PyMOL Python script that loads the backbone (N, CA, C, O; Angstrom):
from pymol import cmd

cmd.read_pdbstr("""\
ATOM      1  N   MET A   1     112.746 113.365 129.020  1.00  0.00           N
ATOM      2  CA  MET A   1     113.174 114.016 127.706  1.00  0.00           C
ATOM      3  C   MET A   1     112.347 115.230 127.464  1.00  0.00           C
ATOM      4  O   MET A   1     111.139 115.226 127.701  1.00  0.00           O
ATOM      5  N   ASP A   2     112.974 116.270 126.998  1.00  0.00           N
ATOM      6  CA  ASP A   2     112.249 117.480 126.572  1.00  0.00           C
ATOM      7  C   ASP A   2     111.968 117.437 125.120  1.00  0.00           C
ATOM      8  O   ASP A   2     112.319 116.482 124.428  1.00  0.00           O
ATOM      9  N   ILE A   3     111.302 118.526 124.629  1.00  0.00           N
ATOM     10  CA  ILE A   3     110.867 118.590 123.258  1.00  0.00           C
ATOM     11  C   ILE A   3     112.074 118.482 122.333  1.00  0.00           C
ATOM     12  O   ILE A   3     112.023 117.750 121.345  1.00  0.00           O
ATOM     13  N   SER A   4     113.120 119.171 122.622  1.00  0.00           N
ATOM     14  CA  SER A   4     114.300 119.083 121.680  1.00  0.00           C
ATOM     15  C   SER A   4     114.956 117.698 121.684  1.00  0.00           C
ATOM     16  O   SER A   4     115.550 117.315 120.676  1.00  0.00           O
ATOM     17  N   ASP A   5     114.870 116.933 122.777  1.00  0.00           N
ATOM     18  CA  ASP A   5     115.321 115.573 122.708  1.00  0.00           C
ATOM     19  C   ASP A   5     114.429 114.732 121.873  1.00  0.00           C
ATOM     20  O   ASP A   5     114.899 113.895 121.104  1.00  0.00           O
ATOM     21  N   TRP A   6     113.164 114.930 122.003  1.00  0.00           N
ATOM     22  CA  TRP A   6     112.185 114.107 121.133  1.00  0.00           C
ATOM     23  C   TRP A   6     112.369 114.495 119.678  1.00  0.00           C
ATOM     24  O   TRP A   6     112.319 113.631 118.803  1.00  0.00           O
ATOM     25  N   ARG A   7     112.579 115.757 119.401  1.00  0.00           N
ATOM     26  CA  ARG A   7     112.873 116.165 118.011  1.00  0.00           C
ATOM     27  C   ARG A   7     114.115 115.591 117.474  1.00  0.00           C
ATOM     28  O   ARG A   7     114.170 115.198 116.309  1.00  0.00           O
ATOM     29  N   GLY A   8     115.139 115.527 118.301  1.00  0.00           N
ATOM     30  CA  GLY A   8     116.383 114.851 117.826  1.00  0.00           C
ATOM     31  C   GLY A   8     116.123 113.423 117.522  1.00  0.00           C
ATOM     32  O   GLY A   8     116.570 112.902 116.500  1.00  0.00           O
ATOM     33  N   LYS A   9     115.384 112.761 118.419  1.00  0.00           N
ATOM     34  CA  LYS A   9     115.057 111.322 118.181  1.00  0.00           C
ATOM     35  C   LYS A   9     114.244 111.175 116.892  1.00  0.00           C
ATOM     36  O   LYS A   9     114.452 110.200 116.169  1.00  0.00           O
ATOM     37  N   ILE A  10     113.324 112.097 116.568  1.00  0.00           N
ATOM     38  CA  ILE A  10     112.630 112.037 115.341  1.00  0.00           C
ATOM     39  C   ILE A  10     113.513 112.242 114.194  1.00  0.00           C
ATOM     40  O   ILE A  10     113.413 111.514 113.206  1.00  0.00           O
ATOM     41  N   ASP A  11     114.398 113.214 114.262  1.00  0.00           N
ATOM     42  CA  ASP A  11     115.390 113.418 113.119  1.00  0.00           C
ATOM     43  C   ASP A  11     116.204 112.186 112.827  1.00  0.00           C
ATOM     44  O   ASP A  11     116.473 111.868 111.669  1.00  0.00           O
ATOM     45  N   GLY A  12     116.593 111.498 113.863  1.00  0.00           N
ATOM     46  CA  GLY A  12     117.366 110.215 113.650  1.00  0.00           C
ATOM     47  C   GLY A  12     116.500 109.163 113.060  1.00  0.00           C
ATOM     48  O   GLY A  12     116.968 108.430 112.189  1.00  0.00           O
ATOM     49  N   LEU A  13     115.257 109.028 113.471  1.00  0.00           N
ATOM     50  CA  LEU A  13     114.423 108.006 112.869  1.00  0.00           C
ATOM     51  C   LEU A  13     114.061 108.404 111.394  1.00  0.00           C
ATOM     52  O   LEU A  13     113.963 107.539 110.524  1.00  0.00           O
ATOM     53  N   ASP A  14     113.862 109.755 111.133  1.00  0.00           N
ATOM     54  CA  ASP A  14     113.720 110.123 109.782  1.00  0.00           C
ATOM     55  C   ASP A  14     114.807 109.747 108.832  1.00  0.00           C
ATOM     56  O   ASP A  14     114.590 109.373 107.680  1.00  0.00           O
ATOM     57  N   GLU A  15     115.997 109.866 109.378  1.00  0.00           N
ATOM     58  CA  GLU A  15     117.241 109.481 108.564  1.00  0.00           C
ATOM     59  C   GLU A  15     117.160 107.966 108.274  1.00  0.00           C
ATOM     60  O   GLU A  15     117.432 107.518 107.160  1.00  0.00           O
ATOM     61  N   GLN A  16     116.782 107.202 109.300  1.00  0.00           N
ATOM     62  CA  GLN A  16     116.715 105.802 109.001  1.00  0.00           C
ATOM     63  C   GLN A  16     115.520 105.459 107.985  1.00  0.00           C
ATOM     64  O   GLN A  16     115.645 104.607 107.106  1.00  0.00           O
ATOM     65  N   ILE A  17     114.472 106.126 108.167  1.00  0.00           N
ATOM     66  CA  ILE A  17     113.339 105.935 107.214  1.00  0.00           C
ATOM     67  C   ILE A  17     113.728 106.251 105.818  1.00  0.00           C
ATOM     68  O   ILE A  17     113.437 105.469 104.913  1.00  0.00           O
ATOM     69  N   VAL A  18     114.376 107.363 105.593  1.00  0.00           N
ATOM     70  CA  VAL A  18     114.864 107.696 104.268  1.00  0.00           C
ATOM     71  C   VAL A  18     115.865 106.672 103.649  1.00  0.00           C
ATOM     72  O   VAL A  18     115.836 106.367 102.457  1.00  0.00           O
ATOM     73  N   ARG A  19     116.715 106.187 104.514  1.00  0.00           N
ATOM     74  CA  ARG A  19     117.653 105.132 103.987  1.00  0.00           C
ATOM     75  C   ARG A  19     116.871 103.897 103.560  1.00  0.00           C
ATOM     76  O   ARG A  19     117.146 103.295 102.522  1.00  0.00           O
ATOM     77  N   LEU A  20     115.884 103.529 104.390  1.00  0.00           N
ATOM     78  CA  LEU A  20     115.101 102.305 104.067  1.00  0.00           C
ATOM     79  C   LEU A  20     114.227 102.538 102.856  1.00  0.00           C
ATOM     80  O   LEU A  20     114.067 101.632 102.039  1.00  0.00           O
ATOM     81  N   LEU A  21     113.670 103.688 102.714  1.00  0.00           N
ATOM     82  CA  LEU A  21     112.902 104.033 101.504  1.00  0.00           C
ATOM     83  C   LEU A  21     113.647 103.997 100.332  1.00  0.00           C
ATOM     84  O   LEU A  21     113.125 103.558  99.307  1.00  0.00           O
ATOM     85  N   SER A  22     114.956 104.453 100.340  1.00  0.00           N
ATOM     86  CA  SER A  22     115.860 104.463  99.210  1.00  0.00           C
ATOM     87  C   SER A  22     116.180 103.012  98.894  1.00  0.00           C
ATOM     88  O   SER A  22     116.189 102.682  97.708  1.00  0.00           O
ATOM     89  N   GLN A  23     116.437 102.134  99.811  1.00  0.00           N
ATOM     90  CA  GLN A  23     116.684 100.781  99.533  1.00  0.00           C
ATOM     91  C   GLN A  23     115.406 100.124  98.937  1.00  0.00           C
ATOM     92  O   GLN A  23     115.543  99.297  98.035  1.00  0.00           O
ATOM     93  N   ARG A  24     114.236 100.435  99.375  1.00  0.00           N
ATOM     94  CA  ARG A  24     113.027  99.888  98.861  1.00  0.00           C
ATOM     95  C   ARG A  24     112.830 100.418  97.386  1.00  0.00           C
ATOM     96  O   ARG A  24     112.380  99.666  96.522  1.00  0.00           O
ATOM     97  N   ALA A  25     113.154 101.647  97.130  1.00  0.00           N
ATOM     98  CA  ALA A  25     113.039 102.185  95.859  1.00  0.00           C
ATOM     99  C   ALA A  25     113.985 101.563  94.822  1.00  0.00           C
ATOM    100  O   ALA A  25     113.629 101.388  93.657  1.00  0.00           O
ATOM    101  N   ALA A  26     115.246 101.223  95.299  1.00  0.00           N
ATOM    102  CA  ALA A  26     116.163 100.535  94.428  1.00  0.00           C
ATOM    103  C   ALA A  26     115.609  99.188  94.013  1.00  0.00           C
ATOM    104  O   ALA A  26     115.680  98.763  92.860  1.00  0.00           O
ATOM    105  N   ALA A  27     115.048  98.536  95.038  1.00  0.00           N
ATOM    106  CA  ALA A  27     114.470  97.203  94.774  1.00  0.00           C
ATOM    107  C   ALA A  27     113.270  97.323  93.764  1.00  0.00           C
ATOM    108  O   ALA A  27     113.138  96.485  92.873  1.00  0.00           O
ATOM    109  N   ALA A  28     112.475  98.281  93.900  1.00  0.00           N
ATOM    110  CA  ALA A  28     111.314  98.567  93.020  1.00  0.00           C
ATOM    111  C   ALA A  28     111.811  98.820  91.641  1.00  0.00           C
ATOM    112  O   ALA A  28     111.209  98.349  90.676  1.00  0.00           O
ATOM    113  N   VAL A  29     112.869  99.535  91.507  1.00  0.00           N
ATOM    114  CA  VAL A  29     113.435  99.871  90.167  1.00  0.00           C
ATOM    115  C   VAL A  29     113.854  98.599  89.453  1.00  0.00           C
ATOM    116  O   VAL A  29     113.582  98.407  88.268  1.00  0.00           O
ATOM    117  N   GLU A  30     114.536  97.721  90.219  1.00  0.00           N
ATOM    118  CA  GLU A  30     114.951  96.477  89.598  1.00  0.00           C
ATOM    119  C   GLU A  30     113.758  95.587  89.291  1.00  0.00           C
ATOM    120  O   GLU A  30     113.808  94.877  88.287  1.00  0.00           O
ATOM    121  N   ILE A  31     112.718  95.571  90.056  1.00  0.00           N
ATOM    122  CA  ILE A  31     111.533  94.796  89.730  1.00  0.00           C
ATOM    123  C   ILE A  31     110.856  95.401  88.473  1.00  0.00           C
ATOM    124  O   ILE A  31     110.325  94.662  87.644  1.00  0.00           O
ATOM    125  N   GLY A  32     110.877  96.782  88.332  1.00  0.00           N
ATOM    126  CA  GLY A  32     110.360  97.372  87.156  1.00  0.00           C
ATOM    127  C   GLY A  32     111.131  96.973  85.934  1.00  0.00           C
ATOM    128  O   GLY A  32     110.531  96.790  84.875  1.00  0.00           O
ATOM    129  N   LYS A  33     112.384  96.833  86.023  1.00  0.00           N
ATOM    130  CA  LYS A  33     113.185  96.403  84.851  1.00  0.00           C
ATOM    131  C   LYS A  33     112.839  94.929  84.437  1.00  0.00           C
ATOM    132  O   LYS A  33     112.764  94.575  83.260  1.00  0.00           O
ATOM    133  N   LEU A  34     112.646  94.146  85.455  1.00  0.00           N
ATOM    134  CA  LEU A  34     112.284  92.753  85.230  1.00  0.00           C
ATOM    135  C   LEU A  34     110.867  92.709  84.505  1.00  0.00           C
ATOM    136  O   LEU A  34     110.659  92.030  83.500  1.00  0.00           O
ATOM    137  N   LYS A  35     109.941  93.487  85.113  1.00  0.00           N
ATOM    138  CA  LYS A  35     108.519  93.532  84.526  1.00  0.00           C
ATOM    139  C   LYS A  35     108.629  93.960  83.103  1.00  0.00           C
ATOM    140  O   LYS A  35     107.957  93.388  82.245  1.00  0.00           O
ATOM    141  N   ALA A  36     109.449  94.947  82.803  1.00  0.00           N
ATOM    142  CA  ALA A  36     109.484  95.405  81.380  1.00  0.00           C
ATOM    143  C   ALA A  36     110.064  94.253  80.496  1.00  0.00           C
ATOM    144  O   ALA A  36     109.594  94.064  79.374  1.00  0.00           O
ATOM    145  N   LYS A  37     111.017  93.529  80.955  1.00  0.00           N
ATOM    146  CA  LYS A  37     111.627  92.396  80.180  1.00  0.00           C
ATOM    147  C   LYS A  37     110.566  91.355  79.870  1.00  0.00           C
ATOM    148  O   LYS A  37     110.536  90.826  78.758  1.00  0.00           O
ATOM    149  N   ILE A  38     109.682  91.041  80.836  1.00  0.00           N
ATOM    150  CA  ILE A  38     108.726  89.933  80.663  1.00  0.00           C
ATOM    151  C   ILE A  38     107.404  90.499  80.323  1.00  0.00           C
ATOM    152  O   ILE A  38     106.432  89.744  80.296  1.00  0.00           O
ATOM    153  N   ASN A  39     107.271  91.790  80.056  1.00  0.00           N
ATOM    154  CA  ASN A  39     106.009  92.398  79.609  1.00  0.00           C
ATOM    155  C   ASN A  39     104.855  92.226  80.602  1.00  0.00           C
ATOM    156  O   ASN A  39     103.731  91.851  80.269  1.00  0.00           O
ATOM    157  N   VAL A  40     105.232  92.536  81.861  1.00  0.00           N
ATOM    158  CA  VAL A  40     104.199  92.480  82.937  1.00  0.00           C
ATOM    159  C   VAL A  40     103.846  93.948  83.296  1.00  0.00           C
ATOM    160  O   VAL A  40     104.705  94.830  83.323  1.00  0.00           O
ATOM    161  N   PRO A  41     102.582  94.154  83.561  1.00  0.00           N
ATOM    162  CA  PRO A  41     102.240  95.561  83.899  1.00  0.00           C
ATOM    163  C   PRO A  41     102.860  96.096  85.280  1.00  0.00           C
ATOM    164  O   PRO A  41     103.035  95.344  86.239  1.00  0.00           O
ATOM    165  N   ILE A  42     103.147  97.339  85.292  1.00  0.00           N
ATOM    166  CA  ILE A  42     103.642  97.924  86.501  1.00  0.00           C
ATOM    167  C   ILE A  42     102.648  97.764  87.627  1.00  0.00           C
ATOM    168  O   ILE A  42     103.011  97.304  88.710  1.00  0.00           O
ATOM    169  N   TYR A  43     101.406  98.134  87.397  1.00  0.00           N
ATOM    170  CA  TYR A  43     100.364  98.098  88.395  1.00  0.00           C
ATOM    171  C   TYR A  43      99.830  96.697  88.544  1.00  0.00           C
ATOM    172  O   TYR A  43      99.290  96.097  87.615  1.00  0.00           O
ATOM    173  N   GLU A  44     100.007  96.191  89.777  1.00  0.00           N
ATOM    174  CA  GLU A  44      99.538  94.832  90.022  1.00  0.00           C
ATOM    175  C   GLU A  44      98.666  94.929  91.288  1.00  0.00           C
ATOM    176  O   GLU A  44      99.196  94.869  92.397  1.00  0.00           O
ATOM    177  N   PRO A  45      97.382  95.072  91.145  1.00  0.00           N
ATOM    178  CA  PRO A  45      96.522  95.314  92.343  1.00  0.00           C
ATOM    179  C   PRO A  45      96.606  94.232  93.376  1.00  0.00           C
ATOM    180  O   PRO A  45      96.587  94.479  94.582  1.00  0.00           O
ATOM    181  N   MET A  46      96.704  92.968  92.847  1.00  0.00           N
ATOM    182  CA  MET A  46      96.751  91.894  93.823  1.00  0.00           C
ATOM    183  C   MET A  46      98.048  91.887  94.688  1.00  0.00           C
ATOM    184  O   MET A  46      98.014  91.584  95.881  1.00  0.00           O
ATOM    185  N   ARG A  47      99.149  92.220  94.060  1.00  0.00           N
ATOM    186  CA  ARG A  47     100.430  92.347  94.850  1.00  0.00           C
ATOM    187  C   ARG A  47     100.294  93.496  95.806  1.00  0.00           C
ATOM    188  O   ARG A  47     100.676  93.339  96.966  1.00  0.00           O
ATOM    189  N   GLU A  48      99.756  94.697  95.396  1.00  0.00           N
ATOM    190  CA  GLU A  48      99.631  95.777  96.302  1.00  0.00           C
ATOM    191  C   GLU A  48      98.733  95.449  97.497  1.00  0.00           C
ATOM    192  O   GLU A  48      98.983  95.925  98.604  1.00  0.00           O
ATOM    193  N   GLN A  49      97.670  94.627  97.280  1.00  0.00           N
ATOM    194  CA  GLN A  49      96.803  94.243  98.403  1.00  0.00           C
ATOM    195  C   GLN A  49      97.617  93.358  99.390  1.00  0.00           C
ATOM    196  O   GLN A  49      97.452  93.438 100.607  1.00  0.00           O
ATOM    197  N   THR A  50      98.507  92.509  98.804  1.00  0.00           N
ATOM    198  CA  THR A  50      99.304  91.616  99.625  1.00  0.00           C
ATOM    199  C   THR A  50     100.187  92.450 100.565  1.00  0.00           C
ATOM    200  O   THR A  50     100.342  92.177 101.756  1.00  0.00           O
ATOM    201  N   VAL A  51     100.765  93.511  99.917  1.00  0.00           N
ATOM    202  CA  VAL A  51     101.737  94.396 100.721  1.00  0.00           C
ATOM    203  C   VAL A  51     100.856  95.151 101.837  1.00  0.00           C
ATOM    204  O   VAL A  51     101.262  95.262 102.993  1.00  0.00           O
ATOM    205  N   PHE A  52      99.727  95.619 101.440  1.00  0.00           N
ATOM    206  CA  PHE A  52      98.867  96.292 102.457  1.00  0.00           C
ATOM    207  C   PHE A  52      98.522  95.318 103.551  1.00  0.00           C
ATOM    208  O   PHE A  52      98.636  95.657 104.729  1.00  0.00           O
ATOM    209  N   ASP A  53      98.104  94.119 103.203  1.00  0.00           N
ATOM    210  CA  ASP A  53      97.800  93.139 104.228  1.00  0.00           C
ATOM    211  C   ASP A  53      98.974  92.779 105.132  1.00  0.00           C
ATOM    212  O   ASP A  53      98.809  92.568 106.334  1.00  0.00           O
ATOM    213  N   HIS A  54     100.141  92.714 104.543  1.00  0.00           N
ATOM    214  CA  HIS A  54     101.321  92.401 105.247  1.00  0.00           C
ATOM    215  C   HIS A  54     101.720  93.526 106.253  1.00  0.00           C
ATOM    216  O   HIS A  54     101.999  93.239 107.417  1.00  0.00           O
ATOM    217  N   VAL A  55     101.743  94.813 105.792  1.00  0.00           N
ATOM    218  CA  VAL A  55     102.092  95.912 106.645  1.00  0.00           C
ATOM    219  C   VAL A  55     101.148  96.103 107.824  1.00  0.00           C
ATOM    220  O   VAL A  55     101.548  96.476 108.927  1.00  0.00           O
ATOM    221  N   ARG A  56      99.895  95.834 107.545  1.00  0.00           N
ATOM    222  CA  ARG A  56      98.908  95.964 108.578  1.00  0.00           C
ATOM    223  C   ARG A  56      99.056  94.855 109.632  1.00  0.00           C
ATOM    224  O   ARG A  56      98.827  95.059 110.824  1.00  0.00           O
ATOM    225  N   SER A  57      99.449  93.675 109.134  1.00  0.00           N
ATOM    226  CA  SER A  57      99.649  92.541 110.048  1.00  0.00           C
ATOM    227  C   SER A  57     100.875  92.723 111.012  1.00  0.00           C
ATOM    228  O   SER A  57     100.903  92.130 112.090  1.00  0.00           O
ATOM    229  N   VAL A  58     101.852  93.525 110.617  1.00  0.00           N
ATOM    230  CA  VAL A  58     102.994  93.734 111.456  1.00  0.00           C
ATOM    231  C   VAL A  58     103.008  95.070 112.178  1.00  0.00           C
ATOM    232  O   VAL A  58     103.994  95.441 112.815  1.00  0.00           O
ATOM    233  N   ASN A  59     101.879  95.797 112.064  1.00  0.00           N
ATOM    234  CA  ASN A  59     101.750  97.082 112.664  1.00  0.00           C
ATOM    235  C   ASN A  59     101.592  96.973 114.208  1.00  0.00           C
ATOM    236  O   ASN A  59     100.620  96.394 114.695  1.00  0.00           O
ATOM    237  N   PRO A  60     102.549  97.531 114.953  1.00  0.00           N
ATOM    238  CA  PRO A  60     102.457  97.428 116.404  1.00  0.00           C
ATOM    239  C   PRO A  60     101.684  98.565 117.051  1.00  0.00           C
ATOM    240  O   PRO A  60     101.453  98.564 118.260  1.00  0.00           O
ATOM    241  N   GLY A  61     101.290  99.525 116.245  1.00  0.00           N
ATOM    242  CA  GLY A  61     100.690 100.818 116.816  1.00  0.00           C
ATOM    243  C   GLY A  61     101.760 101.805 117.170  1.00  0.00           C
ATOM    244  O   GLY A  61     102.936 101.443 117.141  1.00  0.00           O
ATOM    245  N   PRO A  62     101.445 102.973 117.487  1.00  0.00           N
ATOM    246  CA  PRO A  62     100.143 103.504 117.704  1.00  0.00           C
ATOM    247  C   PRO A  62      99.407 103.901 116.480  1.00  0.00           C
ATOM    248  O   PRO A  62      98.250 104.305 116.591  1.00  0.00           O
ATOM    249  N   LEU A  63     100.011 103.815 115.264  1.00  0.00           N
ATOM    250  CA  LEU A  63      99.217 104.089 114.065  1.00  0.00           C
ATOM    251  C   LEU A  63      98.174 103.061 113.955  1.00  0.00           C
ATOM    252  O   LEU A  63      98.380 101.921 114.372  1.00  0.00           O
ATOM    253  N   THR A  64      96.995 103.429 113.381  1.00  0.00           N
ATOM    254  CA  THR A  64      95.943 102.449 113.129  1.00  0.00           C
ATOM    255  C   THR A  64      96.385 101.673 111.845  1.00  0.00           C
ATOM    256  O   THR A  64      97.271 102.095 111.101  1.00  0.00           O
ATOM    257  N   ASP A  65      95.730 100.555 111.650  1.00  0.00           N
ATOM    258  CA  ASP A  65      95.921  99.801 110.450  1.00  0.00           C
ATOM    259  C   ASP A  65      95.592 100.726 109.146  1.00  0.00           C
ATOM    260  O   ASP A  65      96.294 100.680 108.136  1.00  0.00           O
ATOM    261  N   ALA A  66      94.562 101.488 109.262  1.00  0.00           N
ATOM    262  CA  ALA A  66      94.093 102.387 108.156  1.00  0.00           C
ATOM    263  C   ALA A  66      95.143 103.370 107.927  1.00  0.00           C
ATOM    264  O   ALA A  66      95.417 103.638 106.757  1.00  0.00           O
ATOM    265  N   GLN A  67      95.833 104.003 108.965  1.00  0.00           N
ATOM    266  CA  GLN A  67      96.821 104.948 108.793  1.00  0.00           C
ATOM    267  C   GLN A  67      98.080 104.351 108.111  1.00  0.00           C
ATOM    268  O   GLN A  67      98.672 104.955 107.216  1.00  0.00           O
ATOM    269  N   VAL A  68      98.451 103.164 108.565  1.00  0.00           N
ATOM    270  CA  VAL A  68      99.598 102.470 107.923  1.00  0.00           C
ATOM    271  C   VAL A  68      99.318 102.238 106.445  1.00  0.00           C
ATOM    272  O   VAL A  68     100.191 102.435 105.599  1.00  0.00           O
ATOM    273  N   GLN A  69      98.031 101.796 106.126  1.00  0.00           N
ATOM    274  CA  GLN A  69      97.738 101.585 104.708  1.00  0.00           C
ATOM    275  C   GLN A  69      97.767 102.795 103.957  1.00  0.00           C
ATOM    276  O   GLN A  69      98.210 102.765 102.808  1.00  0.00           O
ATOM    277  N   ASP A  70      97.298 103.991 104.523  1.00  0.00           N
ATOM    278  CA  ASP A  70      97.399 105.212 103.829  1.00  0.00           C
ATOM    279  C   ASP A  70      98.781 105.603 103.529  1.00  0.00           C
ATOM    280  O   ASP A  70      99.042 106.085 102.427  1.00  0.00           O
ATOM    281  N   ILE A  71      99.675 105.435 104.409  1.00  0.00           N
ATOM    282  CA  ILE A  71     101.082 105.711 104.175  1.00  0.00           C
ATOM    283  C   ILE A  71     101.630 104.814 103.028  1.00  0.00           C
ATOM    284  O   ILE A  71     102.306 105.268 102.106  1.00  0.00           O
ATOM    285  N   TYR A  72     101.298 103.549 103.153  1.00  0.00           N
ATOM    286  CA  TYR A  72     101.822 102.630 102.088  1.00  0.00           C
ATOM    287  C   TYR A  72     101.125 102.788 100.740  1.00  0.00           C
ATOM    288  O   TYR A  72     101.673 102.391  99.711  1.00  0.00           O
ATOM    289  N   GLU A  73     100.026 103.315 100.734  1.00  0.00           N
ATOM    290  CA  GLU A  73      99.343 103.660  99.351  1.00  0.00           C
ATOM    291  C   GLU A  73     100.227 104.713  98.659  1.00  0.00           C
ATOM    292  O   GLU A  73     100.495 104.625  97.461  1.00  0.00           O
ATOM    293  N   ARG A  74     100.670 105.705  99.436  1.00  0.00           N
ATOM    294  CA  ARG A  74     101.457 106.756  98.883  1.00  0.00           C
ATOM    295  C   ARG A  74     102.858 106.143  98.451  1.00  0.00           C
ATOM    296  O   ARG A  74     103.364 106.389  97.356  1.00  0.00           O
ATOM    297  N   VAL A  75     103.425 105.340  99.391  1.00  0.00           N
ATOM    298  CA  VAL A  75     104.765 104.679  99.021  1.00  0.00           C
ATOM    299  C   VAL A  75     104.608 103.922  97.774  1.00  0.00           C
ATOM    300  O   VAL A  75     105.480 104.005  96.909  1.00  0.00           O
ATOM    301  N   MET A  76     103.507 103.149  97.600  1.00  0.00           N
ATOM    302  CA  MET A  76     103.396 102.316  96.431  1.00  0.00           C
ATOM    303  C   MET A  76     103.214 103.209  95.123  1.00  0.00           C
ATOM    304  O   MET A  76     103.714 102.883  94.046  1.00  0.00           O
ATOM    305  N   ASP A  77     102.495 104.306  95.299  1.00  0.00           N
ATOM    306  CA  ASP A  77     102.327 105.281  94.145  1.00  0.00           C
ATOM    307  C   ASP A  77     103.721 105.761  93.694  1.00  0.00           C
ATOM    308  O   ASP A  77     104.034 105.805  92.505  1.00  0.00           O
ATOM    309  N   VAL A  78     104.512 106.105  94.665  1.00  0.00           N
ATOM    310  CA  VAL A  78     105.891 106.608  94.308  1.00  0.00           C
ATOM    311  C   VAL A  78     106.739 105.521  93.604  1.00  0.00           C
ATOM    312  O   VAL A  78     107.438 105.767  92.620  1.00  0.00           O
ATOM    313  N   MET A  79     106.623 104.254  94.202  1.00  0.00           N
ATOM    314  CA  MET A  79     107.428 103.192  93.583  1.00  0.00           C
ATOM    315  C   MET A  79     106.957 102.892  92.191  1.00  0.00           C
ATOM    316  O   MET A  79     107.780 102.633  91.313  1.00  0.00           O
ATOM    317  N   ARG A  80     105.662 102.917  91.950  1.00  0.00           N
ATOM    318  CA  ARG A  80     105.138 102.690  90.597  1.00  0.00           C
ATOM    319  C   ARG A  80     105.686 103.767  89.651  1.00  0.00           C
ATOM    320  O   ARG A  80     106.132 103.463  88.544  1.00  0.00           O
ATOM    321  N   ALA A  81     105.646 105.006  90.093  1.00  0.00           N
ATOM    322  CA  ALA A  81     106.196 106.099  89.231  1.00  0.00           C
ATOM    323  C   ALA A  81     107.683 105.904  88.922  1.00  0.00           C
ATOM    324  O   ALA A  81     108.135 106.189  87.813  1.00  0.00           O
ATOM    325  N   LEU A  82     108.433 105.421  89.903  1.00  0.00           N
ATOM    326  CA  LEU A  82     109.822 105.143  89.675  1.00  0.00           C
ATOM    327  C   LEU A  82     109.982 104.024  88.520  1.00  0.00           C
ATOM    328  O   LEU A  82     110.753 104.134  87.567  1.00  0.00           O
ATOM    329  N   GLN A  83     109.165 102.980  88.751  1.00  0.00           N
ATOM    330  CA  GLN A  83     109.199 101.857  87.705  1.00  0.00           C
ATOM    331  C   GLN A  83     108.850 102.409  86.327  1.00  0.00           C
ATOM    332  O   GLN A  83     109.501 102.028  85.355  1.00  0.00           O
ATOM    333  N   ARG A  84     107.871 103.275  86.194  1.00  0.00           N
ATOM    334  CA  ARG A  84     107.545 103.826  84.922  1.00  0.00           C
ATOM    335  C   ARG A  84     108.640 104.707  84.275  1.00  0.00           C
ATOM    336  O   ARG A  84     108.698 104.884  83.058  1.00  0.00           O
ATOM    337  N   GLN A  85     109.475 105.230  85.130  1.00  0.00           N
ATOM    338  CA  GLN A  85     110.496 106.113  84.578  1.00  0.00           C
ATOM    339  C   GLN A  85     111.665 105.421  83.996  1.00  0.00           C
ATOM    340  O   GLN A  85     112.495 106.033  83.323  1.00  0.00           O
ATOM    341  N   GLN A  86     111.749 104.066  84.261  1.00  0.00           N
ATOM    342  CA  GLN A  86     112.897 103.356  83.821  1.00  0.00           C
ATOM    343  C   GLN A  86     112.806 103.115  82.310  1.00  0.00           C
ATOM    344  O   GLN A  86     111.729 102.920  81.747  1.00  0.00           O
ATOM    345  N   PRO A  87     114.040 103.140  81.655  1.00  0.00           N
ATOM    346  CA  PRO A  87     114.010 102.901  80.179  1.00  0.00           C
ATOM    347  C   PRO A  87     113.748 101.499  79.780  1.00  0.00           C
ATOM    348  O   PRO A  87     113.703 101.194  78.588  1.00  0.00           O
TER     349      PRO A  87
END
""", "prot")
cmd.dss("prot")
cmd.show_as("cartoon", "prot")
cmd.util.cbc("prot")
cmd.orient("prot")
């Protein structure tokens, strides 16, 4: 494969990632609504640590576990922001 083939592959993967992130965001919004109803804080450090532990445990590479966690820290930041925006 040449560079344009690899870029096409990356474009397709990015489309899948965006769809999955959107599904994850929709789930996070629903969790945020439930948290609001039962008066649970949006930020739950223990749950986030569980997520980080999980994604590191399923990481096949070539990203390091630290890199995967860096990505997920940002994902979690965005998901918390979405939850806070809900009425």
